[in-house]
C-alpha positions as CSV (number, residue, x, y, z in Angstrom):
1,M,-116.3,-74.6,56.8
2,T,-112.4,-74.6,56.5
3,N,-110.8,-75.3,59.9
4,A,-109.0,-71.8,61.1
5,R,-105.8,-73.1,61.4
6,T,-105.6,-73.6,57.8
7,M,-107.1,-70.0,56.9
8,P,-104.8,-67.6,55.3
9,E,-104.4,-64.2,57.0
10,V,-104.9,-61.3,54.2
11,V,-102.0,-59.1,55.2
12,E,-99.7,-61.9,55.8
13,L,-100.4,-63.6,52.6
14,T,-100.2,-60.5,50.8
15,K,-97.0,-60.2,52.1
16,A,-95.8,-63.2,51.3
17,L,-96.9,-62.6,47.4
18,I,-95.1,-59.4,47.2
19,A,-92.0,-60.9,48.7
20,A,-91.9,-63.3,45.9
21,Q,-90.5,-61.0,43.3
22,S,-92.7,-61.7,40.0
23,I,-91.9,-59.1,37.4
24,T,-94.0,-60.2,34.2
25,P,-94.0,-62.9,33.0
26,A,-94.1,-64.4,36.4
27,R,-93.1,-67.5,37.4
28,G,-92.2,-70.0,40.3
29,A,-91.9,-68.8,43.6
30,V,-95.2,-66.6,43.7
31,F,-97.4,-69.6,42.2
32,D,-95.8,-71.6,44.9
33,I,-97.1,-69.2,47.7
34,L,-100.5,-69.3,46.2
35,E,-100.7,-73.0,46.0
36,V,-99.7,-73.7,49.6
37,A,-102.4,-71.2,50.4
38,L,-104.9,-73.0,48.4
39,V,-104.5,-76.7,49.1
40,P,-105.5,-76.6,52.5
41,L,-108.8,-74.9,51.6
42,G,-109.4,-77.9,49.7
43,F,-108.8,-76.6,46.1
44,A,-107.2,-78.9,43.3
45,V,-104.8,-76.7,42.0
46,E,-103.1,-77.4,38.2
47,R,-100.2,-75.4,37.3
48,F,-98.8,-75.3,33.6
49,T,-96.6,-73.3,31.3
50,S,-97.5,-71.7,28.0
51,G,-95.6,-70.2,25.2
52,E,-92.4,-69.4,24.0
53,E,-89.9,-66.5,23.9
54,P,-90.3,-63.6,22.9
55,D,-94.1,-63.7,24.7
56,G,-93.2,-66.7,26.8
57,P,-93.0,-69.0,28.7
58,V,-95.6,-67.8,30.9
59,E,-96.8,-69.8,34.3
60,N,-100.8,-70.5,34.9
61,L,-102.8,-71.4,37.7
62,L,-106.2,-73.2,37.5
63,A,-107.5,-74.2,40.9
64,I,-110.9,-75.6,41.4
65,R,-113.1,-76.5,44.6
66,G,-116.0,-78.5,44.4
67,S,-118.4,-79.7,41.7
68,G,-121.6,-79.1,40.4
69,G,-124.2,-76.2,41.2
70,R,-123.4,-72.6,40.7
71,H,-119.7,-72.0,39.7
72,F,-118.1,-68.6,40.8
73,A,-114.8,-68.0,39.5
74,F,-112.2,-65.3,40.3
75,A,-109.7,-64.1,38.0
76,G,-106.7,-62.2,38.4
77,H,-102.7,-62.0,38.0
78,L,-99.4,-62.4,40.2
79,D,-97.4,-60.9,37.8
80,V,-96.2,-57.1,38.3
81,V,-94.7,-54.1,36.1
82,P,-91.1,-53.3,36.9
83,P,-90.7,-51.5,39.9
84,G,-88.4,-48.4,38.8
85,K,-86.2,-46.4,40.5
86,G,-86.7,-44.2,43.5
87,W,-88.7,-46.4,45.8
88,T,-88.5,-45.4,49.4
89,G,-87.8,-49.0,50.5
90,D,-87.1,-52.2,48.7
91,P,-90.1,-52.9,46.4
92,F,-90.0,-56.3,47.1
93,T,-89.6,-56.3,50.7
94,P,-93.2,-55.7,52.2
95,E,-92.9,-53.2,55.0
96,V,-95.9,-51.7,57.0
97,R,-95.5,-48.2,57.8
98,G,-98.5,-46.6,59.5
99,D,-101.4,-48.0,58.4
100,L,-100.1,-48.7,54.9
101,L,-98.6,-52.1,53.2
102,Y,-95.9,-50.9,50.9
103,G,-94.7,-53.5,47.8
104,R,-94.9,-53.9,44.2
105,G,-98.1,-55.5,43.5
106,A,-100.0,-54.4,46.9
107,V,-102.9,-53.3,44.4
108,D,-102.3,-54.3,41.5
109,M,-103.2,-57.0,42.3
110,K,-101.8,-59.2,44.8
111,G,-103.8,-58.0,47.8
112,A,-107.0,-58.8,46.1
113,I,-105.8,-62.2,45.4
114,A,-105.1,-62.6,49.0
115,A,-108.3,-61.4,50.1
116,F,-110.2,-63.5,48.1
117,V,-108.5,-66.5,49.1
118,A,-108.8,-65.5,53.0
119,A,-112.4,-65.1,52.1
120,L,-112.7,-68.6,51.1
121,G,-111.5,-69.5,54.1
122,T,-114.5,-68.2,55.9
123,V,-117.4,-69.1,53.8
124,D,-118.8,-72.8,53.1
125,V,-120.5,-72.7,49.7
126,D,-122.8,-75.5,48.0
127,G,-121.5,-75.2,44.4
128,T,-118.2,-74.8,42.9
129,V,-115.2,-72.1,43.1
130,S,-112.1,-71.5,41.1
131,L,-109.4,-69.4,40.6
132,I,-107.9,-68.4,37.3
133,I,-105.0,-67.0,37.8
134,T,-102.2,-65.8,35.3
135,G,-98.5,-64.9,35.3
136,D,-98.8,-62.4,32.3
137,E,-101.5,-59.6,32.3
138,E,-98.9,-57.0,32.6
139,G,-96.8,-58.0,29.6
140,P,-98.1,-59.2,26.1
141,A,-100.8,-61.1,27.6
142,V,-100.5,-63.8,24.7
143,Y,-100.0,-66.9,26.8
144,G,-101.8,-66.0,29.8
145,T,-105.3,-66.0,30.5
146,R,-106.1,-67.0,26.9
147,A,-104.1,-70.2,27.5
148,L,-106.2,-70.8,30.9
149,I,-109.6,-70.2,28.9
150,D,-108.2,-73.0,26.6
151,R,-107.6,-75.2,29.1
152,M,-111.0,-74.6,30.9
153,R,-112.8,-75.4,27.4
154,Q,-110.8,-78.8,26.9
155,A,-111.9,-79.8,30.1
156,N,-115.5,-78.5,29.5
157,I,-115.0,-75.9,32.5
158,T,-117.6,-73.1,32.3
159,P,-118.1,-70.6,35.4
160,D,-121.6,-69.0,35.6
161,L,-120.1,-65.9,36.7
162,C,-116.6,-64.2,37.0
163,L,-115.1,-61.5,39.3
164,V,-111.8,-60.4,38.2
165,G,-109.9,-58.4,41.3
166,E,-108.3,-55.6,39.5
167,P,-108.1,-52.4,41.4
168,T,-111.2,-50.5,40.3
169,S,-112.0,-48.3,43.3
170,A,-111.0,-44.5,42.7
171,L,-111.4,-42.5,46.2
172,R,-112.4,-45.1,48.7
173,L,-113.1,-49.0,48.6
174,G,-116.1,-50.0,46.9
175,D,-116.8,-46.8,45.1
176,T,-116.2,-47.9,41.7
177,V,-117.3,-51.5,39.9
178,K,-116.4,-52.0,36.2
179,I,-119.1,-53.8,34.1
180,G,-117.0,-53.5,30.7
181,R,-114.1,-51.7,29.0
182,R,-113.3,-50.0,25.8
183,G,-111.3,-52.3,23.4
184,S,-107.8,-51.3,22.1
185,V,-106.3,-51.4,18.7
186,N,-102.6,-50.4,18.0
187,I,-101.7,-49.5,14.5
188,W,-98.5,-48.6,12.5
189,I,-98.2,-46.7,9.5
190,D,-95.2,-46.6,7.3
191,V,-94.9,-44.4,4.3
192,P,-92.1,-44.8,1.7
193,G,-90.4,-42.0,-0.2
194,K,-87.7,-41.4,-2.1
195,Q,-84.7,-40.1,-0.3
196,G,-83.1,-37.1,-2.0
197,H,-81.1,-33.7,-1.6
198,V,-83.7,-30.8,-0.2
199,A,-82.1,-28.4,-3.3
200,Y,-83.8,-30.9,-5.7
201,P,-87.1,-31.8,-4.5
202,H,-88.3,-32.9,-7.9
203,L,-86.0,-35.6,-7.8
204,A,-87.3,-37.0,-4.4
205,D,-90.0,-37.8,-2.9
206,N,-90.8,-36.6,0.6
207,P,-93.1,-39.2,2.8
208,I,-93.4,-36.8,5.8
209,T,-95.6,-34.4,3.8
210,R,-98.1,-37.5,2.9
211,L,-98.1,-38.9,6.6
212,V,-99.1,-35.7,7.9
213,S,-101.8,-35.2,5.5
214,A,-102.8,-38.6,6.6
215,L,-102.6,-38.1,10.1
216,A,-104.5,-34.8,9.9
217,E,-107.7,-36.4,8.4
218,I,-107.0,-39.2,11.2
219,D,-107.0,-36.3,14.0
220,A,-110.2,-34.9,12.6
221,L,-112.3,-38.6,12.8
222,V,-115.3,-38.2,15.1
223,L,-115.9,-41.8,15.8
224,D,-118.8,-41.7,17.8
225,G,-120.6,-39.4,21.1
226,G,-120.1,-42.3,23.3
227,T,-123.0,-44.4,24.6
228,D,-125.1,-44.9,27.7
229,W,-122.3,-46.8,29.4
230,F,-119.2,-46.0,27.3
231,Q,-117.2,-42.6,27.0
232,P,-116.6,-41.6,23.0
233,S,-114.0,-43.7,21.4
234,N,-110.7,-41.9,20.8
235,I,-107.8,-42.1,18.4
236,E,-104.4,-40.8,19.7
237,V,-101.0,-40.6,17.7
238,T,-98.4,-42.3,20.0
239,D,-95.2,-42.0,18.2
240,L,-94.0,-40.2,14.9
241,E,-90.5,-41.5,13.6
242,V,-88.4,-40.4,10.6
243,G,-84.7,-41.1,12.2
244,N,-83.4,-38.5,9.5
245,P,-80.0,-37.0,11.4
246,A,-79.7,-34.7,8.2
247,H,-81.0,-31.1,7.8
248,N,-80.4,-31.1,4.1
249,V,-81.8,-34.7,2.9
250,I,-85.3,-35.9,2.3
251,P,-86.2,-39.1,4.0
252,G,-86.8,-42.0,2.5
253,H,-89.6,-43.1,5.2
254,A,-91.8,-42.0,7.7
255,Q,-93.8,-43.7,10.3
256,A,-96.2,-43.1,12.7
257,R,-97.9,-45.3,15.6
258,L,-101.8,-44.7,16.5
259,S,-103.6,-46.1,19.5
260,I,-107.2,-46.3,19.5
261,R,-109.7,-47.0,22.7
262,F,-113.1,-47.7,21.3
263,N,-116.7,-48.7,22.8
264,D,-118.9,-51.3,21.8
265,L,-120.1,-49.6,18.7
266,H,-116.8,-50.6,17.0
267,K,-114.7,-53.7,16.1
268,G,-111.2,-53.4,16.2
269,A,-110.3,-54.9,12.5
270,A,-113.2,-52.3,11.4
271,L,-111.3,-49.2,12.7
272,A,-107.8,-50.5,11.7
273,E,-109.2,-51.1,8.1
274,R,-110.6,-47.4,8.4
275,I,-107.3,-46.1,9.2
276,R,-105.6,-48.1,6.4
277,A,-108.0,-46.4,3.6
278,I,-107.3,-43.1,5.0
279,A,-103.6,-43.6,4.9
280,V,-103.4,-45.1,1.2
281,R,-105.3,-42.5,0.0
282,H,-102.7,-39.9,0.8
283,A,-100.0,-42.6,0.3
284,P,-100.9,-45.4,-2.0
285,E,-97.6,-47.1,-1.1
286,A,-98.1,-47.1,2.6
287,T,-98.0,-50.1,4.8
288,V,-100.4,-50.6,7.6
289,T,-100.4,-53.1,10.2
290,A,-102.7,-53.4,13.3
291,K,-102.7,-55.4,16.7
292,V,-105.9,-55.6,18.3
293,S,-105.3,-55.9,21.6
294,G,-109.1,-56.7,22.8
295,E,-112.6,-55.7,21.9
296,A,-114.7,-53.7,23.9
297,F,-117.5,-55.5,25.8
298,L,-120.1,-54.8,28.4
299,T,-121.7,-56.9,31.2
300,E,-125.3,-55.4,30.9
301,P,-126.4,-54.2,34.7
302,G,-128.3,-57.0,36.2
303,T,-128.2,-60.2,38.5
304,L,-124.1,-60.0,38.6
305,S,-123.8,-56.4,39.3
306,D,-126.7,-56.8,41.8
307,L,-124.7,-59.4,43.5
308,V,-121.6,-57.3,43.4
309,S,-123.1,-54.0,44.5
310,G,-125.4,-55.4,47.2
311,A,-122.3,-56.9,48.8
312,I,-120.3,-53.9,48.7
313,E,-123.4,-51.9,50.2
314,A,-123.9,-54.4,52.9
315,K,-120.2,-54.2,53.9
316,L,-119.2,-50.9,53.0
317,G,-122.4,-49.0,53.4
318,I,-121.9,-47.3,50.2
319,T,-123.4,-47.7,46.4
320,P,-120.8,-48.2,43.9
321,E,-120.6,-46.3,40.4
322,L,-121.0,-49.0,37.6
323,S,-118.1,-48.0,35.1
324,T,-116.7,-48.7,31.9
325,S,-113.8,-46.3,32.3
326,G,-109.9,-47.0,32.2
327,G,-107.4,-49.5,30.3
328,T,-107.8,-52.9,29.3
329,S,-107.9,-56.0,31.4
330,D,-108.0,-59.7,30.9
331,A,-111.6,-59.3,31.5
332,R,-111.6,-58.9,27.7
333,F,-110.7,-62.7,27.3
334,L,-112.9,-63.7,30.2
335,V,-116.0,-62.2,29.0
336,A,-116.0,-65.3,26.2
337,L,-116.7,-67.6,29.0
338,C,-119.3,-66.1,31.3
339,P,-120.6,-62.7,32.5
340,V,-117.5,-60.5,33.9
341,I,-117.4,-57.9,36.3
342,E,-114.1,-56.3,38.3
343,F,-113.9,-55.1,41.5
344,G,-111.0,-54.6,43.9
345,L,-108.6,-52.1,45.8
346,L,-108.4,-48.1,45.4
347,N,-106.1,-47.9,42.0
348,A,-104.4,-44.6,43.2
349,T,-100.8,-46.1,43.4
350,M,-100.7,-48.9,41.1
351,H,-97.9,-49.0,38.6
352,K,-96.3,-45.9,40.7
353,L,-93.4,-45.6,43.0
354,D,-94.3,-46.7,46.6
355,E,-97.2,-48.7,45.4
356,A,-99.3,-49.4,48.9
357,V,-102.5,-50.6,50.2
358,A,-104.1,-50.0,53.5
359,L,-104.3,-52.5,55.7
360,R,-107.8,-51.7,56.7
361,D,-108.7,-52.0,53.0
362,L,-107.6,-55.4,52.8
363,H,-109.8,-56.7,55.7
364,A,-112.6,-54.8,54.0
365,L,-112.2,-56.2,50.8
366,T,-111.9,-59.6,52.1
367,D,-115.3,-59.2,53.9
368,V,-116.9,-58.0,50.7
369,Y,-115.7,-60.8,48.8
370,A,-116.9,-63.2,51.5
371,E,-120.1,-61.7,51.5
372,M,-120.2,-61.9,47.5
373,L,-119.8,-65.6,47.9
374,R,-122.4,-66.1,50.4
375,R,-124.6,-64.1,47.9
376,A,-123.6,-66.3,45.0
377,F,-124.4,-69.3,46.6
378,A,-127.4,-68.4,48.9
């Protein structure tokens, strides 16, 4: 077991991580702090930078302790979203007020990373433990966890199971565990027309009419009725743009952007092709561009969910709900390595002004993570 003098204290480590300003993409000081906490715990720490502008460079960290036996991986991110204006205090000056610790990243997800590191100092495991930590989860996520996965494959490092410390809890710590996530695809439709005077429509070609007709058909689509673990897939129009400042001009272009969140009945590319077919049926010259942010995935309830749920029940006295709700996370990439489950702090204040974590939750999460490690290597 690690010497008590080297064991990080969860609140102090969370404070130190918050104080290291790390708006996405994160680099430098925040990784220094994590490395300093991990090395005394026996971890070999590798840090590397990937990518170039506009989506990079991104710093990543891979830390490993032990070899052979079962391999338990913990994944997370040190980058945070911009704080925005209107905070009660400085978002990067951690402050305890009452029983809450305030600061950007307190729950999403520096607190969880600190809790896992603190838990490591209390558990002696016979096997392998790794931390897969990126500086770009909140941004484009091009050179973050995907680059870490490539690095692990090159080194022939394959975990048996992975816990992602995203803030999954809804009303109280431990009430929700994520066993999957919906997929996400963004689609841009550009419909060309022919600009002209509104009094001479026969000399012009209005692209808005055809775009609106396409969007009406798309809006009427019912992709599915949901599954045992997923809610129904949904399509949302997130932007319409014509950019026509004149009231008497038929515009030459009309554009729309769609976002589809889909369950495991679909693949992103197939959905994009379905949208393209509708668009070109109404506007044959339309250009349709798609970007799949991630496919849907599900870690079927079983050994991993039993391990996580059992630790929560043992330490918190509640049985968590197994859920696939919410947006995307880097678990969508990590599932290519091994079974993945997400569990962490309350998500009520993530990305909000005055993001805060309860001090008791930081200590309780540390206890739960320690129990997970004990059970994983029992």
